[in-house]
C-alpha positions as CSV (number, residue, x, y, z in Angstrom):
1,M,57.9,-85.1,6.9
2,T,61.1,-85.9,5.0
3,V,61.0,-88.0,1.8
4,D,64.4,-89.1,0.4
5,C,65.1,-88.7,-3.3
6,G,67.4,-90.9,-5.3
7,P,69.8,-90.1,-8.1
8,S,68.5,-88.6,-11.3
9,T,68.4,-90.2,-14.7
10,F,67.1,-88.0,-17.5
11,M,65.8,-84.6,-16.3
12,Q,65.2,-81.2,-17.7
13,L,64.4,-78.2,-15.5
14,H,62.8,-75.0,-16.6
15,V,62.2,-71.7,-14.8
16,I,58.5,-70.7,-15.1
17,N,58.1,-67.0,-14.5
18,T,54.4,-66.1,-13.8
19,G,54.7,-62.3,-13.4
20,M,55.7,-59.8,-10.7
21,F,53.7,-58.4,-7.9
22,K,54.2,-56.0,-4.9
23,L,54.0,-56.6,-1.2
24,D,54.5,-54.3,1.8
25,G,58.2,-54.1,2.5
26,G,57.7,-54.0,6.3
27,A,55.7,-57.2,6.1
28,M,58.3,-58.9,4.0
29,F,61.3,-58.0,6.2
30,G,59.7,-58.2,9.6
31,V,61.7,-56.7,12.4
32,V,64.5,-55.6,10.1
33,P,64.4,-51.7,10.0
34,K,63.4,-50.0,6.8
35,S,66.7,-48.1,6.9
36,I,68.4,-51.4,6.2
37,W,66.0,-53.3,3.9
38,Q,65.3,-50.2,1.8
39,K,68.9,-50.6,0.4
40,L,68.1,-54.1,-0.7
41,N,64.7,-53.8,-2.3
42,P,63.7,-50.1,-2.5
43,A,60.0,-49.4,-1.8
44,D,57.7,-47.2,-3.7
45,E,55.6,-44.3,-2.3
46,N,53.2,-46.8,-0.7
47,N,56.0,-48.8,1.0
48,M,55.5,-51.7,-1.5
49,C,58.4,-53.7,-2.9
50,T,58.5,-55.7,-6.1
51,W,58.7,-59.5,-5.9
52,A,58.8,-62.4,-8.4
53,M,56.5,-65.4,-8.7
54,R,59.0,-67.9,-10.0
55,C,57.9,-71.5,-10.4
56,L,59.8,-74.6,-11.6
57,L,58.9,-77.2,-14.3
58,I,60.6,-80.5,-14.2
59,E,60.6,-83.1,-17.0
60,D,61.6,-86.4,-15.4
61,G,61.1,-89.3,-17.7
62,N,57.4,-89.5,-18.6
63,R,56.5,-87.0,-15.8
64,L,56.1,-83.3,-16.2
65,I,56.1,-81.8,-12.7
66,L,55.2,-78.2,-11.9
67,I,56.1,-76.7,-8.5
68,D,53.7,-73.9,-7.5
69,T,51.6,-71.9,-9.9
70,G,51.8,-68.2,-9.0
71,L,48.8,-65.9,-8.5
72,G,46.6,-66.9,-11.4
73,D,44.1,-64.7,-13.1
74,K,40.6,-65.7,-11.7
75,Q,40.3,-63.1,-9.0
76,D,38.6,-59.8,-9.6
77,Q,40.3,-56.5,-10.4
78,R,39.8,-55.2,-6.8
79,F,41.9,-58.1,-5.5
80,F,44.6,-57.6,-8.1
81,S,44.7,-53.8,-7.4
82,F,46.1,-54.6,-3.9
83,Y,49.1,-56.5,-5.3
84,Y,50.0,-54.5,-8.4
85,L,50.4,-57.5,-10.7
86,H,52.7,-56.5,-13.5
87,G,55.2,-57.9,-16.1
88,E,54.8,-59.7,-19.4
89,D,55.2,-63.3,-18.0
90,S,52.3,-65.7,-17.3
91,L,52.1,-69.2,-16.1
92,I,50.7,-70.7,-19.3
93,G,52.8,-68.6,-21.5
94,S,56.0,-69.6,-19.7
95,I,55.1,-73.3,-19.9
96,Q,54.4,-72.9,-23.6
97,N,57.7,-71.0,-24.1
98,A,59.5,-73.9,-22.5
99,G,58.0,-76.2,-25.2
100,Y,55.1,-77.8,-23.4
101,S,51.3,-77.7,-23.3
102,P,49.4,-77.3,-20.1
103,D,47.7,-80.6,-20.9
104,Q,51.1,-82.4,-20.7
105,V,51.6,-81.5,-17.0
106,T,51.2,-84.7,-15.0
107,D,51.8,-83.4,-11.5
108,V,51.4,-80.1,-9.6
109,V,53.2,-79.8,-6.3
110,L,51.9,-77.0,-4.1
111,T,54.4,-75.9,-1.5
112,H,51.5,-74.3,0.4
113,L,48.1,-72.7,-0.3
114,H,48.8,-69.0,0.1
115,F,47.3,-67.4,-2.9
116,D,50.6,-66.3,-4.6
117,H,51.7,-69.9,-4.6
118,C,48.5,-71.8,-5.7
119,G,46.3,-69.3,-7.4
120,G,47.2,-70.5,-10.9
121,A,46.3,-74.1,-10.1
122,L,42.6,-73.3,-10.9
123,K,40.8,-71.3,-13.5
124,Y,37.3,-70.5,-14.7
125,N,35.9,-72.7,-17.4
126,E,35.0,-71.3,-20.8
127,D,31.6,-69.8,-19.8
128,R,32.9,-68.8,-16.3
129,S,30.2,-70.8,-14.6
130,R,32.6,-72.8,-12.4
131,I,36.3,-73.0,-11.3
132,V,38.2,-76.0,-12.6
133,P,41.8,-77.3,-12.5
134,T,44.1,-75.5,-14.9
135,F,45.9,-78.7,-15.6
136,K,43.2,-81.2,-16.4
137,N,45.5,-84.2,-16.6
138,A,47.6,-83.5,-13.5
139,T,47.6,-84.9,-10.0
140,Y,47.8,-82.1,-7.5
141,W,49.9,-82.7,-4.4
142,S,49.7,-81.0,-1.0
143,H,50.3,-82.0,2.6
144,S,47.2,-83.2,4.4
145,Q,47.8,-81.2,7.6
146,H,48.5,-78.1,5.7
147,W,45.3,-78.7,3.7
148,Q,43.2,-78.8,6.9
149,W,45.0,-75.7,8.2
150,A,44.1,-73.8,5.0
151,A,40.5,-75.1,4.7
152,D,39.8,-73.9,8.3
153,P,42.1,-70.9,8.5
154,N,43.2,-68.9,11.5
155,P,42.4,-65.2,11.5
156,R,46.0,-64.3,10.8
157,E,46.2,-66.2,7.6
158,K,42.6,-66.1,6.4
159,A,43.2,-63.4,3.8
160,S,45.9,-65.6,2.2
161,F,43.8,-68.8,2.0
162,L,41.1,-68.1,-0.6
163,K,38.2,-70.5,-0.9
164,D,38.4,-70.3,-4.7
165,N,41.9,-71.8,-4.5
166,I,40.9,-74.7,-2.1
167,L,37.4,-76.0,-2.4
168,P,37.2,-76.5,-6.2
169,L,40.5,-78.4,-6.1
170,Q,39.2,-80.8,-3.4
171,E,36.0,-81.3,-5.4
172,S,37.9,-82.0,-8.7
173,G,39.1,-85.5,-7.5
174,Q,42.7,-84.6,-8.7
175,L,44.1,-83.9,-5.2
176,K,46.4,-86.2,-3.3
177,F,48.5,-85.8,-0.2
178,L,52.3,-86.4,-0.2
179,D,52.4,-87.5,3.4
180,Q,49.7,-90.1,2.8
181,A,51.2,-91.6,-0.3
182,T,51.8,-95.3,0.0
183,Q,55.0,-95.1,-2.0
184,K,57.4,-92.4,-2.9
185,P,55.6,-90.2,-5.5
186,F,58.7,-89.1,-7.4
187,N,62.0,-90.8,-8.1
188,N,64.2,-87.7,-8.0
189,I,62.3,-85.2,-5.7
190,G,62.2,-85.4,-2.0
191,F,60.4,-83.1,0.5
192,L,61.0,-81.4,3.8
193,S,58.1,-80.0,5.8
194,V,58.5,-76.9,7.9
195,D,56.1,-75.1,10.2
196,G,57.4,-71.6,10.9
197,H,55.8,-69.8,7.9
198,T,52.6,-71.8,7.9
199,E,51.7,-75.3,9.0
200,K,53.5,-78.0,7.0
201,Q,54.9,-76.0,4.1
202,I,56.8,-78.4,1.9
203,I,60.2,-77.6,0.5
204,P,61.0,-79.8,-2.6
205,H,64.6,-81.1,-3.0
206,I,65.4,-82.0,-6.6
207,R,68.2,-84.3,-7.2
208,Y,69.7,-83.4,-10.6
209,K,72.8,-85.4,-11.6
210,D,75.2,-84.8,-8.6
211,K,73.4,-81.6,-7.4
212,T,70.6,-80.9,-5.0
213,I,68.4,-78.0,-5.9
214,A,66.1,-76.9,-3.1
215,Y,63.0,-75.0,-4.0
216,V,62.9,-72.9,-0.9
217,A,59.4,-71.3,-1.3
218,D,58.6,-69.1,1.7
219,L,61.2,-70.5,4.0
220,F,63.6,-68.2,2.1
221,P,61.4,-65.9,-0.1
222,S,64.6,-64.2,-1.4
223,S,68.3,-64.3,-1.0
224,W,68.0,-61.3,1.3
225,H,66.2,-63.6,3.8
226,I,69.2,-65.9,4.3
227,P,70.4,-64.1,7.6
228,L,68.4,-65.6,10.4
229,P,66.7,-62.4,11.7
230,Y,65.2,-61.7,8.3
231,V,61.8,-63.3,8.9
232,M,58.6,-62.2,7.3
233,A,55.8,-60.7,9.5
234,Y,53.5,-63.1,7.7
235,D,55.1,-66.1,9.5
236,T,52.9,-67.6,12.1
237,R,55.8,-68.9,14.2
238,P,58.8,-66.6,13.6
239,L,61.1,-68.2,16.2
240,L,60.5,-71.6,14.7
241,T,61.2,-70.1,11.3
242,M,64.6,-69.0,12.6
243,E,65.4,-72.5,13.9
244,E,64.3,-74.1,10.6
245,K,66.4,-71.7,8.6
246,E,69.4,-72.4,10.7
247,N,69.1,-76.2,10.4
248,F,68.5,-75.9,6.7
249,L,71.4,-73.6,6.0
250,N,73.9,-75.7,7.9
251,K,72.9,-78.7,5.8
252,A,72.9,-76.6,2.6
253,A,76.4,-75.3,3.3
254,A,77.7,-78.7,4.2
255,E,76.2,-80.4,1.1
256,N,76.4,-77.5,-1.3
257,Y,72.7,-77.2,-2.0
258,F,71.6,-74.7,-4.7
259,L,68.7,-72.6,-3.4
260,F,66.0,-71.8,-5.9
261,F,64.2,-68.6,-5.0
262,E,60.5,-68.1,-5.7
263,H,60.2,-64.4,-4.9
264,D,63.6,-62.9,-5.3
265,P,63.2,-60.3,-8.1
266,M,66.8,-60.5,-9.2
267,I,68.4,-63.8,-8.2
268,E,67.2,-67.2,-9.3
269,C,69.6,-69.4,-7.4
270,C,72.5,-69.4,-5.0
271,N,74.7,-71.6,-2.8
272,V,75.8,-70.7,0.7
273,Q,78.8,-70.9,2.9
274,H,79.8,-70.5,6.6
275,T,81.2,-67.1,7.5
276,E,82.0,-65.2,10.7
277,K,78.5,-63.7,10.6
278,G,76.8,-67.1,10.1
279,V,75.8,-68.8,6.8
280,R,75.6,-66.4,3.9
281,M,75.2,-66.4,0.2
282,K,78.4,-67.7,-1.6
283,E,77.6,-67.2,-5.3
284,S,74.4,-66.4,-7.2
285,F,73.4,-68.1,-10.4
286,N,70.7,-68.4,-13.0
287,L,69.3,-71.9,-13.1
288,R,70.7,-72.6,-16.5
289,D,74.2,-72.0,-15.2
290,I,74.1,-74.9,-12.8
291,L,72.4,-77.5,-15.0
């Protein structure tokens, strides 16, 4: 699925940091040897590396659009102990620091339903009797084929698709599907769907003035994943991921896209260029530097 986006009018973009967590370095770097990736993101004594959960908030006219929601806080302590959640940032705190209330969010775009991307979309109500949408006035957007994939998960991904992140959202009545929309949902945001990491992950493309900012989610979890062989062991179809990365990078280099990284612990954005070794990072930026 590809949805074109038109030129922007008035927009403001805000980085929404939701905290840091840890994942196994071998799983994150796949077939790349530890002797190489250890120099990029050093592991602790348990082979765990630190990663960001960096979301994006877009004010576009009368719409306030949030892309992804981080891990959330509704799981139990045993769950969080596996992922070493740390840092001072939180989803709601970062939205408030940007000058907005959660009740002002009109749309939540979920790139996919792995828990570190959608966990913050839902929360417990005040008496903890049920799970409800975090953003009560928002429409939540997913891809219908990905939703079905997540609702009936394969054994490989089952631990990443938590029922508490899926069923209550469906029951809320606030869920819609981008691929079934009768008209373009957003004036200045288009979407590319990719299938290597998981079925129908969506990659938002934000058109800001004369720039395209691609929220690359888990197609490129970090700037270190730009070289084609750097594919996560979590990906369900790694060879397809490599093909999707190559196609994306060629277009990104040709059209000077800015890649916005969700999980890179140090780099928010970069552009890319062709080199003798293939497409590689050209320059890195904070988002505010390119707006």
